[in-house]
DRENGU-200809 format. One line per 10 residues: number of its first residue (from 1); their letters; for each residue x, y, z of C-alpha. Coordinates in steps of 0.02 Angstrom, whole numbers. Layout:
BEGIN
NUM = A = X/Y/Z; ... $
//
This chain:
BEGIN
1 = MLPHYFRALV = 415/921/0; 231/960/-12; 165/1126/-77; 81/1241/49; -90/1177/-5; -97/997/-62; -211/855/-118; -191/679/-49; -242/501/-93; -238/363/38 $
11 = LGSSGTIGSA = -244/182/-21; -308/68/116; -405/207/202; -514/91/307; -374/-2/397; -304/50/565; -157/149/495; -249/212/341; -398/278/439; -281/368/561 $
21 = IMRFLESHPH = -191/450/414; -360/498/339; -414/581/502; -249/675/512; -259/736/332; -444/783/347; -401/895/494; -242/966/417; -271/1150/374; -170/1141/212 $
31 = CEQVIGLNRH = -245/980/142; -370/1043/15; -438/870/-24; -405/693/34; -478/541/-54; -475/372/29; -487/208/-66; -525/40/14; -626/-118/-18; -790/-25/13 $
41 = SVPAINYDAI = -755/145/-66; -813/202/-237; -705/170/-330; -646/20/-230; -473/-54/-217; -454/-235/-165; -299/-342/-192; -411/-497/-193; -488/-423/-351; -330/-361/-435 $
51 = DSIDSAYEAL = -425/-279/-580; -495/-156/-452; -326/-67/-454; -342/-27/-639; -526/20/-617; -487/139/-473; -346/219/-573; -462/241/-724; -592/325/-613; -465/449/-543 $
61 = KTGSRFHLIM = -352/485/-691; -457/627/-763; -462/722/-598; -338/841/-521; -166/772/-481; -109/728/-305; 39/795/-208; 38/650/-85; -9/469/-115; 8/346/29 $
71 = NTIGALHSDH = -19/159/13; -54/85/184; -119/-85/123; -30/-235/196; -60/-386/307; 40/-492/428; -100/-619/449; -283/-649/408; -431/-747/472; -360/-896/375 $
81 = FMPEKKLADL = -177/-896/427; -53/-834/555; 134/-797/533; 237/-956/517; 345/-996/668; 445/-1133/581; 484/-1186/402; 368/-1336/420; 221/-1213/431; 260/-1137/260 $
91 = NASQLNQQFM = 129/-1168/125; 96/-1107/-52; -75/-1033/-16; -9/-920/121; 144/-871/17; 31/-825/-129; -86/-721/-20; 57/-630/66; 142/-588/-99; -23/-529/-174 $
101 = TNAIGPALCI = -59/-416/-25; 116/-356/18; 208/-352/-150; 105/-380/-308; -40/-265/-261; 74/-124/-204; 182/-144/-361; 30/-125/-473; -25/26/-371; 145/106/-400 $
111 = KHFSQLIDPA = 126/70/-586; -43/154/-598; -59/283/-460; 115/358/-477; 48/431/-640; -73/534/-534; 67/630/-446; 69/816/-488; 202/845/-622; 269/992/-520 $
121 = GGIYANLSAK = 316/869/-383; 243/756/-253; 270/608/-139; 219/427/-165; 241/327/-4; 218/141/29; 215/73/205; 328/-76/223; 414/-163/369; 589/-176/439 $
131 = VGSIEDNRLG = 567/-365/447; 573/-357/257; 756/-307/267; 877/-437/199; 1024/-357/292; 937/-340/461; 841/-502/481; 907/-594/634; 745/-661/706; 680/-789/580 $
141 = GWYSYRASKA = 500/-847/566; 360/-755/477; 432/-822/315; 297/-773/190; 272/-601/268; 458/-563/274; 485/-624/95; 338/-521/30; 398/-364/118; 576/-393/54 $
151 = ALNMLIKTA = 502/-402/-121; 406/-240/-90; 562/-154/-26; 658/-205/-182; 515/-146/-294; 516/23/-206; 705/36/-217; 705/2/-403; 547/100/-452 $
//
């Protein structure tokens, strides 16, 4: 539960979902401050430059604590690859990129940014995907995306 007045941090604030959440929080009458981090913000956060996570944390750690942190960063595909439709399409480069974007980057964000939650209480939320469910996965395909989201879901469950 959030306090009546709260501070928020949105990771991935320039994406479709992240920018919508930013607009909502900026117009919310009880959100005292919202900070958005993305590839172009200062400080920046970019999973292709994994050290940026630590740098962004270092830049924010001396400020006021947050009551809400939302990580909206994730990707199903990119300009370089699309979801695999069959096992023959699976390749190491795509697996590596999907795990970096959908599991490793978010895990390192949990490690660092969860320390910025107000000690009196707060919420840290990661967006994931139902297709990352091991129990409910009847469709097949999208192998690297599904595996990376399953890894993220396990990291969240055990954090």
